[in-house]
LOTORVO-433141 format. One record per residue (C-alpha): y, x, z; residue in one letter. Coordinates in steps of 0.05 Angstrom, whole numbers, padded with zeros to 5 digits, always signed. Example, Ala and Ser with C-alpha at 12.3 -4.5 7.8 and 13.67 -1.06 7.14 Angstrom:
<rs>
-00090+00246+00156A
-00021+00273+00143S
</rs>
This chain:
<rs>
+00310+01687-01002M
+00372+01704-00960P
+00414+01760-00989V
+00401+01823-00950K
+00454+01867-00982V
+00517+01854-01020S
+00541+01913-01061V
+00616+01914-01071I
+00645+01955-01128V
+00720+01958-01140P
+00733+01972-01214V
+00793+01996-01253Y
+00789+02026-01323D
+00725+02065-01313P
+00707+02070-01386G
+00636+02098-01397P
+00633+02125-01326Y
+00613+02056-01301L
+00546+02058-01336E
+00510+02105-01288D
+00533+02061-01231C
+00508+01998-01264V
+00441+02029-01284A
+00428+02053-01213S
+00441+01983-01186L
+00393+01951-01235L
+00339+02002-01216R
+00340+01986-01142Q
+00273+01979-01108S
+00300+01921-01066L
+00277+01856-01100P
+00332+01825-01144P
+00334+01762-01102D
+00346+01803-01039A
+00413+01833-01060F
+00475+01817-01101E
+00528+01860-01136V
+00600+01838-01133V
+00645+01875-01182F
+00719+01865-01168V
+00759+01882-01231D
+00828+01904-01208D
+00865+01888-01272G
+00829+01936-01319S
+00863+01948-01385T
+00804+01977-01424D
+00740+01941-01445G
+00714+01935-01374T
+00728+01860-01362P
+00686+01840-01422A
+00632+01890-01403R
+00627+01861-01333L
+00626+01790-01357D
+00569+01806-01405A
+00532+01840-01348L
+00539+01779-01304A
+00514+01735-01360A
+00453+01780-01369E
+00437+01779-01294H
+00457+01712-01266P
+00446+01708-01191G
+00447+01784-01184L
+00515+01803-01213V
+00581+01768-01200R
+00650+01788-01226V
+00718+01774-01198I
+00781+01789-01239H
+00848+01799-01207Q
+00916+01830-01222E
+00922+01904-01208N
+00934+01917-01134S
+00947+01992-01139G
+00887+02019-01101W
+00817+02003-01077S
+00832+01969-01011G
+00847+01899-01036K
+00788+01896-01085P
+00740+01915-01029R
+00770+01861-00984N
+00763+01810-01039V
+00691+01831-01047G
+00679+01823-00972I
+00706+01752-00974A
+00664+01734-01034A
+00598+01765-01013S
+00541+01733-00975T
+00496+01790-00954G
+00474+01808-00883E
+00498+01879-00898Y
+00553+01902-00945L
+00547+01967-00985M
+00611+01998-01014F
+00602+02036-01079V
+00654+02068-01124D
+00653+02058-01199Q
+00643+02132-01216D
+00584+02142-01169D
+00512+02117-01167Y
+00456+02103-01118L
+00387+02131-01109G
+00335+02081-01134D
+00311+02064-01063E
+00379+02069-01029A
+00391+01995-01013L
+00320+01983-00989E
+00317+02045-00945R
+00387+02037-00915M
+00376+01963-00901Y
+00309+01974-00868D
+00336+02033-00827Y
+00396+01992-00805G
+00354+01933-00783V
+00303+01978-00748A
+00357+02010-00706H
+00405+01951-00698G
+00460+01989-00733A
+00529+01961-00748D
+00541+02019-00796V
+00489+02057-00837V
+00508+02124-00867V
+00460+02146-00923G
+00452+02218-00944K
+00500+02239-00999M
+00494+02289-01056A
+00555+02316-01092G
+00558+02327-01167R
+00620+02369-01172G
+00646+02341-01107R
+00639+02364-01036S
+00599+02322-00987V
+00580+02331-00914P
+00522+02378-00902V
+00512+02386-00827E
+00513+02310-00815L
+00451+02302-00858F
+00410+02359-00829R
+00367+02308-00791V
+00360+02232-00784D
+00405+02204-00730R
+00385+02133-00710P
+00436+02128-00654R
+00496+02169-00677A
+00565+02168-00645T
+00628+02208-00656V
+00610+02246-00593E
+00538+02266-00609N
+00542+02275-00685A
+00593+02301-00737P
+00605+02230-00762L
+00679+02243-00770I
+00662+02291-00827D
+00642+02230-00869S
+00702+02185-00880L
+00690+02161-00951T
+00676+02086-00955P
+00606+02093-00982H
+00570+02062-00923K
+00529+02000-00909M
+00563+01955-00857V
+00536+01894-00822R
+00575+01831-00840R
+00571+01804-00769A
+00606+01867-00745F
+00663+01857-00795L
+00669+01784-00776D
+00670+01800-00702R
+00722+01854-00707T
+00763+01828-00766G
+00761+01898-00794L
+00786+01904-00866R
+00813+01958-00912F
+00888+01971-00915P
+00916+01944-00980E
+00969+01964-01031G
+00986+02027-01069R
+00968+02080-01018R
+00919+02135-00998R
+00866+02144-00943L
+00851+02070-00935E
+00778+02091-00927D
+00796+02138-00869H
+00830+02081-00832V
+00772+02033-00843F
+00714+02081-00830V
+00745+02113-00769T
+00756+02045-00736E
+00685+02025-00755A
+00656+02087-00721Y
+00697+02076-00658L
+00683+02001-00651R
+00610+01998-00675A
+00556+01986-00623D
+00509+02030-00664S
+00515+02077-00724V
+00452+02103-00759A
+00449+02164-00805V
+00392+02166-00855L
+00381+02237-00879S
+00311+02240-00909D
+00330+02207-00975Y
+00390+02217-01020V
+00422+02148-01022C
+00490+02162-01053Y
+00511+02208-01110Y
+00585+02226-01107H
+00606+02245-01177V
+00665+02284-01205R
+00681+02257-01274R
+00681+02304-01333D
+00753+02285-01347D
+00772+02295-01273A
+00796+02222-01274G
+00771+02203-01205N
+00827+02173-01164A
+00817+02222-01108G
+00831+02282-01154F
+00900+02261-01175R
+00957+02301-01144R
+00988+02261-01088F
+01058+02253-01061D
+01057+02292-00995P
+01106+02245-00961V
+01065+02183-00975G
+00998+02217-00964Y
+01014+02242-00894F
+01047+02176-00877K
+00979+02144-00891N
+00944+02199-00853L
+00985+02183-00791R
+00955+02112-00795E
+00885+02142-00787A
+00910+02182-00727L
+00938+02117-00699D
+00868+02087-00701V
+00841+02145-00660V
+00896+02138-00609E
+00884+02062-00605R
+00810+02070-00587Y
+00807+02135-00548T
+00845+02162-00489G
+00878+02231-00484P
+00827+02286-00475G
+00773+02327-00509P
+00744+02271-00552L
+00811+02252-00582R
+00827+02325-00594D
+00761+02335-00629R
+00771+02276-00675L
+00843+02297-00691F
+00815+02366-00707R
+00779+02337-00767R
+00845+02319-00801W
+00878+02384-00780L
+00820+02423-00808R
+00804+02385-00873V
+00868+02351-00894E
+00918+02403-00871M
+00893+02474-00857V
+00844+02475-00916E
+00900+02455-00963R
+00940+02516-00941L
+00885+02568-00951R
+00868+02618-01006G
+00869+02604-01080R
+00872+02529-01070R
+00942+02537-01039F
+00966+02593-01083L
+00950+02556-01148E
+00999+02500-01131L
+01069+02500-01162P
+01119+02533-01115D
+01161+02471-01101D
+01101+02427-01089Y
+01069+02480-01045R
+01131+02482-01002R
+01136+02407-00997Q
+01062+02403-00977L
+01073+02455-00923F
+01134+02420-00895D
+01098+02353-00888E
+01038+02385-00854I
+01084+02424-00807H
+01116+02358-00788A
+01051+02323-00772V
+01024+02382-00732V
+01087+02383-00690G
+01088+02308-00679E
+01016+02292-00664R
+00974+02352-00643F
+00974+02385-00575G
+00946+02455-00561P
+00876+02427-00548G
+00868+02406-00621V
+00875+02474-00655A
+00848+02520-00601A
+00773+02511-00617P
+00782+02519-00692L
+00745+02576-00726P
+00789+02638-00727P
+00815+02635-00798T
+00834+02562-00791Q
+00865+02576-00724R
+00910+02629-00754V
+00934+02582-00809V
+00945+02526-00758A
+00986+02571-00712A
+01030+02597-00769L
+01040+02525-00793T
+01058+02499-00724A
+01112+02553-00720E
+01138+02536-00790G
+01123+02605-00818R
+01115+02587-00891Y
+01121+02658-00918D
+01067+02683-00871D
+01021+02625-00891V
+01030+02646-00964V
+01017+02719-00947A
+00954+02701-00908F
+00929+02658-00966A
+00938+02718-01013R
+00898+02762-00966W
+00844+02710-00955E
+00836+02698-01030A
+00799+02765-01033G
+00745+02743-00983I
+00674+02729-01008A
+00603+02733-00985F
+00553+02781-01015A
+00482+02752-01010V
+00427+02794-01040E
+00351+02794-01036P
+00322+02842-00986D
+00291+02892-01036G
+00235+02883-01087P
+00194+02842-01037E
+00252+02796-01020G
+00221+02738-01057V
+00145+02733-01051R
+00089+02684-01044W
+00053+02682-00978R
+00002+02631-00952D
+00024+02579-01002G
+00099+02584-00988V
+00153+02623-01022L
+00182+02672-00971R
+00255+02690-00986I
+00287+02748-00948S
+00360+02767-00958F
+00420+02800-00928A
+00490+02769-00925A
+00556+02801-00907Q
+00631+02790-00917L
+00669+02828-00970T
+00743+02834-00986H
+00762+02847-01058E
+00690+02869-01072G
+00683+02918-01014T
+00643+02904-00950P
+00689+02883-00894M
+00689+02924-00830T
+00708+02903-00760F
+00727+02939-00696P
+00666+02959-00655S
+00707+02948-00591A
+00744+02884-00607P
+00797+02886-00553G
+00849+02830-00544S
+00903+02831-00598P
+00965+02789-00581P
+00966+02715-00598W
+00998+02686-00639P
+01001+02742-00690P
+01070+02768-00707A
+01056+02783-00781D
+01000+02788-00832L
+00975+02855-00806A
+00971+02828-00736A
+00936+02765-00760A
+00883+02807-00796V
+00873+02850-00733R
+00865+02789-00689W
+00818+02757-00739L
+00774+02819-00742G
+00768+02823-00666S
+00753+02749-00659D
+00701+02750-00715T
+00664+02809-00684E
+00667+02777-00616G
+00635+02712-00639R
+00584+02744-00686F
+00529+02720-00640G
+00542+02650-00666R
+00539+02669-00740A
+00484+02636-00779R
+00453+02628-00848A
+00413+02570-00876D
+00376+02564-00942V
+00385+02501-00981L
+00345+02479-01042L
+00392+02441-01089R
+00368+02400-01148E
+00410+02422-01208R
+00415+02355-01243V
+00434+02312-01183S
+00464+02360-01131G
+00416+02335-01077A
+00402+02390-01027Q
+00353+02402-00971F
+00351+02451-00913F
+00293+02500-00911Q
+00266+02532-00847P
+00305+02597-00837T
+00304+02652-00785E
+00364+02698-00776V
+00373+02767-00745V
+00445+02791-00734R
+00458+02865-00744E
+00519+02905-00726T
+00517+02965-00773V
+00561+03026-00759P
+00608+03042-00817D
+00626+03116-00818G
+00611+03171-00769G
+00662+03156-00714D
+00631+03089-00694G
+00698+03054-00690E
+00684+03005-00747R
+00622+02963-00761V
+00595+02917-00814R
+00568+02849-00793L
+00503+02835-00831V
+00459+02773-00827L
+00386+02785-00846R
+00349+02721-00857A
+00280+02697-00878T
+00266+02627-00904A
+00199+02596-00920D
+00203+02548-00978L
+00141+02504-00981D
+00137+02469-01049P
+00094+02415-01017A
+00146+02397-00964G
+00213+02426-00986A
+00247+02359-00999V
+00253+02322-00932A
+00179+02336-00918G
+00157+02317-00989G
+00146+02358-01052P
+00200+02384-01097A
+00202+02341-01160G
+00197+02366-01231E
+00259+02401-01256G
+00305+02459-01239L
+00325+02475-01167W
+00376+02527-01146D
+00371+02567-01081V
+00436+02566-01041Y
+00453+02601-00977V
+00500+02569-00928R
+00533+02625-00889V
+00577+02617-00827V
+00611+02679-00801V
+00676+02677-00762G
+00721+02627-00794G
+00686+02626-00861W
+00633+02575-00882T
+00610+02581-00954K
+00552+02556-00996D
+00535+02612-01044V
+00479+02626-01094R
+00426+02677-01075L
+00448+02734-01121G
+00470+02765-01165P
+00409+02809-01165A
+00410+02871-01210P
+00354+02872-01261R
+00327+02938-01236Q
+00286+02930-01172G
+00297+02856-01161R
+00238+02813-01139P
+00196+02785-01195A
+00143+02740-01164P
+00092+02705-01209Y
+00093+02631-01219A
+00053+02595-01166G
+00007+02536-01173V
+00017+02501-01106V
+00007+02429-01083A
-00010+02407-01154G
+00054+02435-01183R
+00072+02497-01223V
+00130+02531-01189V
+00165+02589-01223L
+00216+02630-01184P
+00265+02662-01233Y
+00334+02693-01239W
+00384+02655-01280T
+00414+02689-01341E
+00487+02674-01327R
+00492+02688-01253H
+00428+02727-01239A
+00417+02678-01182A
+00351+02654-01154L
+00325+02587-01180A
+00259+02550-01184L
+00229+02516-01245D
+00182+02462-01221V
+00132+02435-01272G
+00172+02451-01335R
+00165+02525-01349A
+00131+02545-01413G
+00139+02615-01442P
+00173+02639-01378R
+00107+02632-01340L
+00086+02699-01368G
+00020+02676-01398L
+00045+02704-01464G
+00034+02774-01435R
-00041+02764-01435L
-00078+02812-01482R
-00149+02812-01508P
-00164+02871-01463G
-00147+02827-01402D
-00203+02779-01421V
-00277+02795-01412G
-00337+02753-01433V
-00407+02770-01409T
-00459+02722-01435G
-00428+02654-01422D
-00382+02679-01366R
-00308+02687-01381L
-00262+02726-01335R
-00187+02737-01345A
-00132+02765-01301D
-00071+02721-01304L
+00000+02731-01277P
-00005+02670-01230L
-00007+02659-01155Y
-00052+02609-01120V
-00062+02605-01045P
-00135+02585-01053E
-00188+02573-01106E
-00154+02524-01155T
-00186+02484-01210G
-00159+02489-01281M
-00178+02465-01350L
-00190+02511-01409L
-00184+02479-01477R
-00215+02512-01538L
-00194+02486-01606T
-00229+02505-01670G
-00239+02476-01740P
-00253+02402-01729G
-00273+02408-01656A
-00245+02415-01586T
-00280+02434-01521H
-00251+02428-01451E
-00282+02473-01399V
-00271+02471-01324L
-00244+02537-01298A
-00225+02565-01230G
-00167+02611-01211L
-00176+02651-01148S
-00123+02686-01105P
-00105+02750-01141G
-00102+02715-01209G
-00175+02719-01232R
-00193+02661-01278L
-00267+02646-01287E
-00303+02596-01331A
-00371+02581-01360V
-00367+02575-01436L
-00410+02529-01479P
-00431+02589-01520V
-00480+02550-01564G
-00425+02503-01587A
-00377+02560-01603L
-00421+02601-01648A
-00394+02626-01714G
-00321+02605-01704R
-00256+02628-01674T
-00225+02584-01621W
-00153+02579-01600R
-00146+02576-01524A
-00098+02536-01481A
-00098+02529-01405L
-00079+02469-01363C
-00056+02494-01295L
-00054+02425-01262T
-00110+02381-01290P
-00091+02327-01240E
-00015+02330-01240P
+00025+02287-01190P
+00053+02220-01211D
+00122+02238-01237R
+00151+02170-01253D
+00126+02130-01194G
+00084+02084-01238S
+00018+02105-01207G
-00008+02128-01274A
-00016+02204-01278P
+00019+02237-01337P
-00020+02272-01392E
-00043+02342-01370P
+00001+02397-01399R
-00034+02454-01435F
-00002+02523-01444H
-00024+02560-01506P
-00052+02629-01494L
-00039+02689-01539P
-00114+02704-01544V
-00170+02669-01581A
-00245+02671-01571L
-00287+02693-01630R
-00361+02675-01625A
-00406+02718-01668G
-00478+02742-01669R
-00463+02795-01616D
-00431+02745-01568G
-00361+02720-01552V
-00301+02766-01550R
-00226+02758-01542A
-00180+02772-01601V
-00107+02762-01615H
-00091+02690-01629A
-00059+02669-01694V
-00016+02607-01684R
-00023+02550-01734P
+00015+02570-01795G
+00017+02641-01769G
-00019+02670-01830A
+00032+02640-01877R
+00088+02667-01835R
+00055+02736-01834A
+00050+02735-01911V
+00124+02716-01916R
+00144+02772-01868R
+00102+02822-01909T
+00135+02800-01974R
+00204+02807-01944R
+00187+02877-01918L
+00160+02899-01986L
+00222+02871-02021H
+00268+02910-01975R
+00228+02974-01987M
+00231+02965-02063L
+00306+02954-02060R
+00316+03018-02020R
+00274+03055-02071G
+00321+03031-02127D
+00382+03063-02093R
</rs>
């Protein structure tokens, strides 16, 4: 079979961090004879060369290894991999990262279906930032004009070999930075078609525990911005002067320059390095960027860009100190802020800006402060007026983020913007976003169900010049929403507040004691004849089948039960088979659970023990407190310890 995809992995001293990458490549759903993996060992000094050779021996035809002297960076190993590979498409993967199990198959099929020269698969960040807006929807015909492609300049793309052969495009080589920016920018600008696949997480971008990723090492500002100018050269080579070029340049001004000069990130740098960084950025801004580049920036970034262009280092530092106190407060909208409704979890919240813990206020009549600002006070006044003036564009989105992988998914969200007077004179106002999101467990993950595990609820807030992803919380214990666990779409979904941050999260399919079934008491259970009724702290949108297991001495009975909206459980008991014994009770909330491992075989149903037992006597069946196995022995031991302490106190 012709090779559909060649995966190229440059490798240098990865240590154990290579293993997740390798494992993900061996798990790919694409048949092994349809792809190949080319590891290019760039002169590793640890045990990596031997590990790779052993891997190639274990998987002949699938894995190949090329050893070379150290070249200083990833550009040459990738080019060597391009030359050695045979696939129709080439996928670039870094040694610290890993792929989703269906990534190669999905990206290849999507690229072929849309005739794409470049395929960009959805990314998830584990301790690393990744583009968010780019992956809001699938984009089969994306360009730098109709999509925020320029926000994704890492090399982790699938590229058609014929496109590389036609253009001669390769990575810059040598000991340098931003070789991926140069390569990917030119690919975007010269490709006939770029496709963005957003409905499946293809690439997991991982920050190593030892922070040893190459991109996290402190760089030499002179060399870094020399390499950055090469990326700007590519833009100038393939675009003419005007709005498009300005918009593309704005990406480097915003991400590589202004963001490095803001808030705590800037202040935490050593003084001499901070000054050198500023001077290099000031030089690039003056050399390459006209007024059309900075003008459309969000207001905070525009302030920093203006101060930088004028060489006002002290004012940039002062503004960073002021901005370090900015945060968003995002809180549930009262006790009903998180509630089940029609099978979805409705989340209502309010978000507003704070400064040093106090809600920020803005002028009710913005006016037109002078530009550029003369000092910090003037910058803050201008920023306040501009933020209030553009409040109509503020927004909030809810994202559901898988805790273990970092994969995140937008949820349908509606926003109302409120201008709230602050004080009696009406001269100052607070800017409050009130939003409601509907989280459907059956379709929360790109139209499919949320998988088993822990999921955190994040809010992406955009107000003025600030864009932040924050947890929903902290919510004070008193008065915060406390919805029951829901049994929805064959899954048990428990909304809960985390202990550490008091932030909203979901436990899908794993919750045990936190479900609240332990609060059940004998008085909550009634048995009339053979009919059992119990009120449970559970939500279901409709009549839902469950399974009640009764376990006694030498026997077990499983009884079909039904849970109705409102939490009423009903079952018909085999009374004759229960007579004369006490039966421990356990409840399976999802007798037909979804296939979790993709094998097609449903997992074993999970039973939750109940704190009540059923005692069947001459006068019928009644509920009593359950004694767990071994509970009698533990009760005797507790009684002995108590008596021992009482006797000791009597001796004193």
